C-alpha positions in Angstrom: 34.3 -8.8 -12.8 30.7 -8.2 -11.9 29.5 -8.6 -8.3 27.0 -11.3 -7.4 24.0 -9.9 -5.5 23.6 -11.3 -2.0 19.9 -10.8 -1.8 16.9 -11.2 -4.0 15.6 -14.0 -6.2 18.0 -16.9 -7.1 19.7 -16.5 -10.5 19.5 -20.0 -11.7 16.9 -22.2 -13.5 15.8 -24.3 -10.6 14.6 -21.6 -8.1 14.0 -23.7 -5.0 13.4 -21.7 -1.8 12.3 -24.3 0.7 11.9 -28.0 1.4 9.7 -30.0 3.8 8.9 -33.7 4.5 6.4 -32.9 7.3 3.3 -33.5 5.2 2.5 -37.2 5.9 5.8 -38.4 4.6 5.5 -36.6 1.3 8.4 -34.5 0.2 7.3 -30.9 -0.7 9.5 -28.5 -2.6 8.8 -24.8 -2.5 9.7 -23.0 -5.7 9.7 -19.3 -6.6 7.9 -19.6 -9.9 5.4 -22.4 -9.3 4.8 -22.5 -5.5 4.7 -25.8 -3.7 4.9 -29.2 -5.4 5.7 -32.7 -4.5 9.1 -34.2 -5.3 7.4 -36.2 -8.2 6.4 -32.9 -9.8 2.7 -32.9 -8.9 1.2 -29.7 -7.4 0.8 -29.7 -3.6 -2.2 -27.3 -3.8 -3.5 -25.8 -7.0 -2.5 -22.1 -7.5 -5.3 -19.9 -8.9 -4.8 -19.1 -12.6 -4.9 -15.3 -12.0 -1.9 -15.6 -9.7 -0.1 -18.3 -11.7 0.6 -15.7 -14.4 2.4 -13.4 -11.9 6.2 -13.1 -11.3 6.0 -14.5 -7.8 4.0 -17.4 -6.4 1.2 -17.1 -3.9 3.4 -18.8 -1.3 6.1 -16.3 -1.6 3.6 -13.4 -1.7 2.4 -14.5 1.7 6.0 -14.9 2.9 6.8 -11.3 1.8 3.7 -10.0 3.7 4.6 -12.2 6.8 8.2 -10.9 7.1 7.3 -7.3 6.4 9.1 -6.8 3.1 5.8 -6.1 1.3 5.4 -2.9 3.4 8.7 -1.4 2.3 7.2 0.4 -0.8 4.5 2.1 1.4 6.5 3.0 4.5 10.0 2.9 3.3 12.8 2.4 5.8 10.4 2.3 8.7 9.0 -1.1 7.6 11.4 -2.9 9.9 10.4 -0.7 12.8 6.7 -1.3 11.9 7.1 -5.1 12.0 9.0 -4.8 15.3 6.3 -2.6 16.9 3.5 -4.8 15.6 5.2 -7.8 17.1 5.7 -6.0 20.4 2.0 -4.8 20.4 0.8 -8.3 19.7 2.9 -9.7 22.5 1.6 -7.1 24.9 -2.0 -7.9 23.9 -1.5 -11.6 24.5 0.2 -11.1 27.9 -2.4 -8.6 29.1 -5.2 -10.8 27.9 -3.8 -13.7 29.9 -3.7 -11.5 33.1 -7.3 -10.3 32.6 -8.5 -13.8 32.0 -6.8 -15.1 35.2 -8.2 -12.2 37.2 -11.8 -12.9 36.0 -11.3 -16.6 36.7 -10.2 -15.9 40.3 -13.1 -13.5 40.8 -15.6 -16.1 39.5 -14.1 -18.8 41.7 -14.3 -16.5 44.7 -18.0 -15.7 44.0 -18.8 -19.4 43.7 -17.3 -20.2 47.1 -19.2 -17.4 48.9 -22.4 -18.7 50.6 
């Protein structure tokens, strides 16, 4: 008996990977092969012809980049560490920027109050 893979693309004809009804009441279905479309079958946003011919939709290419799996061929097993460190760095930048902004605001307020 062959083992069924637990990761990767779905192995059936209707390869749906997501669903949303948050777009003004329209039901949007995200498919691996054709990207996003409405439940009536109309395209949600037209996919460029050059990308339509590929194995994976533009939506899922963006998802692979977003979650960091697209970096695996370049940096190997360190891709998870890279994504974690990038997230940590981004958080540090946001928090430190907030403190710098508050410090400048307090200094500007103090200068305004001085006669």
